[in-house]
C-alpha positions as a Markdown table, in Angstrom:
| # | Residue | x | y | z |
|---|---|---|---|---|
| 1 | Unk | -0.1 | 0.1 | 0.5 |
| 2 | Unk | 2.6 | 2.5 | 1.1 |
| 3 | Unk | 4.7 | 1.4 | -2.4 |
| 4 | Unk | 1.7 | 2.3 | -4.4 |
| 5 | Unk | 0.7 | 5.7 | -2.7 |
| 6 | Unk | 4.3 | 6.4 | -3.4 |
| 7 | Unk | 4.3 | 5.7 | -7.3 |
| 8 | Unk | 0.7 | 7.6 | -7.0 |
| 9 | Unk | 2.0 | 10.2 | -5.9 |
| 10 | Unk | 5.6 | 10.8 | -7.8 |
| 11 | Unk | 3.0 | 10.4 | -10.8 |
| 12 | Unk | 1.2 | 13.6 | -10.3 |
| 13 | Unk | 3.7 | 16.6 | -10.5 |
| 14 | Unk | 1.4 | 19.3 | -9.5 |
| 15 | Unk | 0.9 | 17.5 | -6.5 |
| 16 | Unk | 1.8 | 20.3 | -3.5 |
| 17 | Unk | 3.8 | 18.5 | -1.0 |
| 18 | Unk | 4.4 | 19.9 | 3.4 |
| 19 | Unk | 8.0 | 20.1 | 4.0 |
| 20 | Unk | 8.9 | 17.8 | 7.0 |
| 21 | Unk | 9.5 | 19.9 | 10.2 |
| 22 | Unk | 12.7 | 20.8 | 12.3 |
| 23 | Unk | 12.8 | 19.1 | 15.9 |
| 24 | Unk | 12.5 | 22.8 | 17.0 |
| 25 | Unk | 9.2 | 23.4 | 14.9 |
| 26 | Unk | 7.8 | 20.2 | 16.5 |
| 27 | Unk | 8.4 | 21.1 | 19.9 |
| 28 | Unk | 7.0 | 24.7 | 19.4 |
| 29 | Unk | 3.9 | 23.0 | 17.9 |
| 30 | Unk | 3.7 | 20.2 | 20.7 |
| 31 | Unk | 3.9 | 23.0 | 23.5 |
| 32 | Unk | 0.9 | 25.0 | 21.4 |
| 33 | Unk | -1.4 | 21.4 | 21.5 |
| 34 | Unk | -0.6 | 21.3 | 25.3 |
| 35 | Unk | -1.7 | 24.8 | 25.9 |
| 36 | Unk | -4.5 | 24.4 | 24.2 |
| 37 | Unk | -5.8 | 21.3 | 25.5 |
| 38 | Unk | -4.9 | 23.1 | 28.7 |
| 39 | Unk | -7.6 | 25.7 | 27.2 |
| 40 | Unk | -9.7 | 23.7 | 26.6 |
| 41 | Unk | -10.1 | 22.0 | 29.9 |
| 42 | Unk | -10.5 | 25.2 | 31.8 |
| 43 | Unk | -13.3 | 26.2 | 29.7 |
| 44 | Unk | -14.9 | 23.1 | 30.3 |
| 45 | Unk | -14.6 | 23.4 | 34.2 |
| 46 | Unk | -15.5 | 27.0 | 34.2 |
| 47 | Unk | -18.7 | 25.8 | 32.7 |
| 48 | Unk | -18.9 | 23.1 | 35.0 |
| 49 | Unk | -18.5 | 25.5 | 38.0 |
| 50 | Unk | -21.0 | 28.1 | 36.9 |
| 51 | Unk | -23.5 | 25.7 | 36.2 |
| 52 | Unk | -23.4 | 23.5 | 39.4 |
| 53 | Unk | -23.4 | 27.0 | 41.3 |
| 54 | Unk | -26.6 | 27.9 | 39.6 |
| 55 | Unk | -28.2 | 24.5 | 40.7 |
| 56 | Unk | -28.0 | 26.2 | 44.3 |
| 57 | Unk | -29.4 | 29.9 | 42.7 |
| 58 | Unk | -26.0 | 31.6 | 42.5 |
| 59 | Unk | -25.2 | 33.2 | 39.2 |
| 60 | Unk | -21.4 | 34.3 | 38.1 |
| 61 | Unk | -21.0 | 36.0 | 35.0 |
| 62 | Unk | -19.0 | 34.4 | 32.1 |
| 63 | Unk | -15.3 | 35.0 | 32.4 |
| 64 | Unk | -12.4 | 33.2 | 34.0 |
| 65 | Unk | -11.6 | 36.4 | 35.9 |
| 66 | Unk | -14.9 | 36.9 | 37.4 |
| 67 | Unk | -15.3 | 33.5 | 38.0 |
| 68 | Unk | -11.9 | 33.2 | 40.2 |
| 69 | Unk | -12.7 | 36.8 | 41.5 |
| 70 | Unk | -16.3 | 35.6 | 42.8 |
| 71 | Unk | -15.7 | 32.2 | 43.9 |
| 72 | Unk | -13.8 | 32.9 | 46.8 |
| 73 | Unk | -16.6 | 35.7 | 48.2 |
| 74 | Unk | -19.5 | 33.0 | 47.5 |
| 75 | Unk | -17.7 | 30.3 | 49.7 |
| 76 | Unk | -17.4 | 32.9 | 52.7 |
| 77 | Unk | -20.9 | 34.0 | 52.0 |
| 78 | Unk | -22.5 | 32.5 | 54.9 |
| 79 | Unk | -25.8 | 33.2 | 53.8 |
| 80 | Unk | -26.5 | 31.4 | 50.7 |
| 81 | Unk | -27.9 | 28.2 | 50.2 |
| 82 | Unk | -24.7 | 26.3 | 49.9 |
| 83 | Unk | -23.8 | 23.4 | 52.4 |
| 84 | Unk | -21.2 | 22.3 | 54.6 |
| 85 | Unk | -20.1 | 19.6 | 51.9 |
| 86 | Unk | -21.0 | 21.8 | 48.7 |
| 87 | Unk | -18.9 | 24.2 | 49.9 |
| 88 | Unk | -15.8 | 21.6 | 50.0 |
| 89 | Unk | -16.1 | 20.6 | 46.6 |
| 90 | Unk | -16.6 | 24.1 | 45.1 |
| 91 | Unk | -13.1 | 24.3 | 46.9 |
| 92 | Unk | -11.6 | 21.8 | 45.6 |
| 93 | Unk | -13.0 | 22.7 | 41.9 |
| 94 | Unk | -11.8 | 26.4 | 42.6 |
| 95 | Unk | -8.2 | 25.3 | 43.5 |
| 96 | Unk | -8.5 | 22.9 | 40.3 |
| 97 | Unk | -9.1 | 26.2 | 38.5 |
| 98 | Unk | -6.3 | 27.7 | 40.1 |
| 99 | Unk | -4.0 | 25.0 | 38.9 |
| 100 | Unk | -5.0 | 25.0 | 35.4 |
| 101 | Unk | -4.6 | 28.6 | 35.2 |
| 102 | Unk | -0.9 | 28.5 | 36.6 |
| 103 | Unk | 0.2 | 25.4 | 34.1 |
| 104 | Unk | -1.4 | 27.7 | 31.0 |
| 105 | Unk | 0.6 | 30.6 | 32.5 |
| 106 | Unk | 3.9 | 28.3 | 32.4 |
| 107 | Unk | 3.1 | 27.2 | 28.7 |
| 108 | Unk | 2.5 | 31.2 | 28.0 |
| 109 | Unk | 5.7 | 32.2 | 29.4 |
| 110 | Unk | 7.6 | 29.0 | 26.8 |
| 111 | Unk | 6.2 | 31.0 | 24.0 |
| 112 | Unk | 6.9 | 34.5 | 24.8 |
| 113 | Unk | 10.5 | 33.2 | 25.0 |
| 114 | Unk | 10.8 | 31.2 | 21.7 |
| 115 | Unk | 8.7 | 34.5 | 20.5 |
| 116 | Unk | 11.5 | 36.7 | 21.3 |
| 117 | Unk | 14.5 | 34.8 | 20.5 |
| 118 | Unk | 12.8 | 34.1 | 17.0 |
| 119 | Unk | 13.3 | 37.2 | 14.4 |
| 120 | Unk | 10.4 | 35.4 | 12.2 |
| 121 | Unk | 7.7 | 35.1 | 14.7 |
| 122 | Unk | 8.9 | 39.1 | 15.9 |
| 123 | Unk | 8.2 | 40.0 | 12.1 |
| 124 | Unk | 4.4 | 38.5 | 11.6 |
| 125 | Unk | 3.8 | 39.8 | 15.1 |
| 126 | Unk | 4.0 | 43.9 | 13.5 |
| 127 | Unk | 0.8 | 42.8 | 11.9 |
| 128 | Unk | -2.6 | 43.9 | 13.4 |
| 129 | Unk | -4.6 | 40.9 | 15.0 |
| 130 | Unk | -1.4 | 38.5 | 15.5 |
| 131 | Unk | 0.9 | 38.6 | 18.7 |
| 132 | Unk | 3.5 | 35.8 | 20.0 |
| 133 | Unk | 0.8 | 32.9 | 20.4 |
| 134 | Unk | -0.8 | 33.4 | 17.0 |
| 135 | Unk | 3.1 | 33.9 | 15.2 |
| 136 | Unk | 4.6 | 31.3 | 16.7 |
| 137 | Unk | 2.0 | 28.6 | 16.0 |
| 138 | Unk | 2.3 | 29.8 | 12.3 |
| 139 | Unk | 5.9 | 29.6 | 12.2 |
| 140 | Unk | 5.5 | 26.1 | 13.9 |
| 141 | Unk | 3.2 | 24.9 | 11.3 |
| 142 | Unk | 4.1 | 26.2 | 7.8 |
| 143 | Unk | 7.8 | 24.6 | 8.0 |
| 144 | Unk | 9.0 | 25.6 | 4.3 |
| 145 | Unk | 7.1 | 28.3 | 2.9 |
| 146 | Unk | 8.7 | 28.5 | -0.5 |
| 147 | Unk | 6.8 | 25.1 | -1.2 |
| 148 | Unk | 3.7 | 27.1 | -1.6 |
| 149 | Unk | 3.4 | 28.6 | -5.0 |
| 150 | Unk | 1.9 | 32.4 | -3.6 |
| 151 | Unk | -0.2 | 33.8 | -0.5 |
| 152 | Unk | -3.0 | 32.3 | -1.6 |
| 153 | Unk | -2.1 | 28.4 | -1.5 |
| 154 | Unk | -0.9 | 29.3 | 1.9 |
| 155 | Unk | -4.7 | 30.6 | 2.6 |
| 156 | Unk | -6.4 | 27.5 | 1.1 |
| 157 | Unk | -3.6 | 25.3 | 3.1 |
| 158 | Unk | -5.2 | 26.9 | 6.2 |
| 159 | Unk | -9.0 | 26.6 | 4.8 |
| 160 | Unk | -9.5 | 30.4 | 4.7 |
| 161 | Unk | -10.3 | 30.2 | 1.1 |
| 162 | Unk | -14.1 | 30.2 | -0.6 |
| 163 | Unk | -15.2 | 26.8 | -1.5 |
| 164 | Unk | -16.3 | 26.5 | -5.3 |
| 165 | Unk | -19.2 | 24.6 | -7.0 |
| 166 | Unk | -18.6 | 26.0 | -10.3 |
| 167 | Unk | -19.7 | 24.6 | -13.5 |
| 168 | Unk | -18.5 | 25.5 | -16.8 |
| 169 | Unk | -18.7 | 29.4 | -17.6 |
| 170 | Unk | -20.4 | 29.7 | -14.0 |
| 171 | Unk | -18.7 | 30.6 | -10.7 |
| 172 | Unk | -20.6 | 29.7 | -7.7 |
| 173 | Unk | -18.3 | 30.9 | -4.7 |
| 174 | Unk | -19.6 | 29.3 | -1.0 |
| 175 | Unk | -18.2 | 29.9 | 2.5 |
| 176 | Unk | -14.3 | 29.1 | 3.5 |
| 177 | Unk | -13.3 | 25.9 | 3.1 |
| 178 | Unk | -12.5 | 25.1 | 6.6 |
| 179 | Unk | -9.7 | 22.6 | 6.2 |
| 180 | Unk | -5.6 | 22.6 | 7.3 |
| 181 | Unk | -4.9 | 23.6 | 10.9 |
| 182 | Unk | -7.9 | 24.7 | 12.8 |
| 183 | Unk | -6.1 | 26.1 | 15.7 |
| 184 | Unk | -4.1 | 28.8 | 13.2 |
| 185 | Unk | -7.4 | 29.4 | 11.4 |
| 186 | Unk | -8.8 | 30.2 | 14.5 |
| 187 | Unk | -6.6 | 31.8 | 16.1 |
| 188 | Unk | -6.0 | 34.4 | 12.8 |
| 189 | Unk | -10.3 | 34.8 | 12.6 |
| 190 | Unk | -10.1 | 35.8 | 16.8 |
| 191 | Unk | -7.7 | 38.4 | 16.1 |
| 192 | Unk | -8.9 | 39.4 | 13.3 |
| 193 | Unk | -12.4 | 40.5 | 15.2 |
| 194 | Unk | -10.2 | 42.6 | 17.4 |
| 195 | Unk | -9.0 | 44.8 | 14.4 |
| 196 | Unk | -12.7 | 44.7 | 13.0 |
| 197 | Unk | -14.0 | 46.1 | 16.2 |
| 198 | Unk | -11.5 | 48.9 | 16.7 |
| 199 | Unk | -11.2 | 49.7 | 12.7 |
| 200 | Unk | -14.2 | 51.9 | 13.1 |
| 201 | Unk | -12.1 | 54.5 | 15.2 |
| 202 | Unk | -9.6 | 54.6 | 12.5 |
| 203 | Unk | -8.8 | 56.2 | 8.5 |
| 204 | Unk | -6.0 | 54.5 | 7.3 |
| 205 | Unk | -6.5 | 52.9 | 4.2 |
| 206 | Unk | -6.8 | 49.4 | 5.9 |
| 207 | Unk | -9.5 | 50.1 | 8.4 |
| 208 | Unk | -11.3 | 51.9 | 5.1 |
| 209 | Unk | -11.0 | 48.3 | 3.5 |
| 210 | Unk | -12.1 | 46.6 | 6.7 |
| 211 | Unk | -15.0 | 49.0 | 7.0 |
| 212 | Unk | -16.3 | 48.8 | 3.6 |
| 213 | Unk | -16.5 | 44.9 | 3.9 |
| 214 | Unk | -18.3 | 44.9 | 7.5 |
| 215 | Unk | -21.0 | 47.7 | 6.2 |
| 216 | Unk | -21.5 | 45.3 | 3.2 |
| 217 | Unk | -21.2 | 41.5 | 4.3 |
| 218 | Unk | -20.8 | 42.0 | 8.1 |
| 219 | Unk | -18.5 | 41.7 | 11.0 |
| 220 | Unk | -18.1 | 37.7 | 10.9 |
| 221 | Unk | -17.4 | 37.8 | 7.2 |
| 222 | Unk | -15.0 | 41.0 | 7.3 |
| 223 | Unk | -13.1 | 38.9 | 10.1 |
| 224 | Unk | -12.6 | 35.8 | 7.9 |
| 225 | Unk | -11.6 | 38.3 | 5.2 |
| 226 | Unk | -8.8 | 40.0 | 7.1 |
| 227 | Unk | -7.8 | 36.7 | 8.3 |
| 228 | Unk | -7.5 | 35.7 | 4.5 |
| 229 | Unk | -5.7 | 38.9 | 3.9 |
| 230 | Unk | -3.2 | 38.3 | 7.1 |
| 231 | Unk | -2.4 | 35.0 | 5.8 |
| 232 | Unk | -1.0 | 36.0 | 2.4 |
| 233 | Unk | 0.9 | 39.1 | 3.9 |
| 234 | Unk | 2.3 | 36.3 | 6.2 |
| 235 | Unk | 3.5 | 34.1 | 3.1 |
| 236 | Unk | 4.9 | 37.1 | 1.3 |
| 237 | Unk | 6.8 | 38.2 | 4.6 |
| 238 | Unk | 8.3 | 34.8 | 5.0 |
| 239 | Unk | 9.3 | 33.8 | 1.7 |
| 240 | Unk | 11.3 | 37.7 | 0.7 |
| 241 | Unk | 12.6 | 37.8 | 4.2 |
| 242 | Unk | 10.5 | 41.7 | 4.1 |
| 243 | Unk | 8.9 | 43.5 | 7.2 |
| 244 | Unk | 5.1 | 44.2 | 8.0 |
| 245 | Unk | 4.8 | 47.8 | 6.1 |
| 246 | Unk | 1.5 | 49.3 | 8.0 |
| 247 | Unk | -1.3 | 50.9 | 5.8 |
| 248 | Unk | -0.8 | 54.7 | 5.1 |
């Protein structure tokens, strides 16, 4: 089966291949995967705590900081309906939440250290909406950027280009394909949402482009369009070894 697959791949010269990652890239990608798993576990834990508190008629606003601040006050409040047993397991859950936060912070520090020593990551972080976490995740996953023919291929690799259902001379573009690396795609889109939110107060050419799309298609599609554009800019910067120039 392996030999047949190799022969099939060799007979298709137009097939795109992904380069093998270096040991450093594998380490960095592993750090991101562990951190992502810890964040998911923290989200599940906070949802469970808030859900259990609601069973006792106690509501807490969404967000980890608000829960961390409110939970000790709830445990010290003698007038609520929590029993002694309830206060014990809520305290255990609170300690577990602090432990998750500490572990996530440790991996954030590792990513920050790698970011400060990597020139490519620092260049990428100059793009609005991309920080140390996004830039290091991209560098760990892209491998050799020259294997992509252009920026659109790299954007397609991340699942940020439209799916097509075309026939003959009729082109029908659908939503983004959502193929490739889901983690990096989500980082780019979430970062783009922040840029879209604050673009209304700016008048540079990039913000004007964002505001036009936002007015015509809505905030979500504007964020995806900006993430697509950022992915192409990242490819050009890595291939040509250039720095990001902000819009006039």
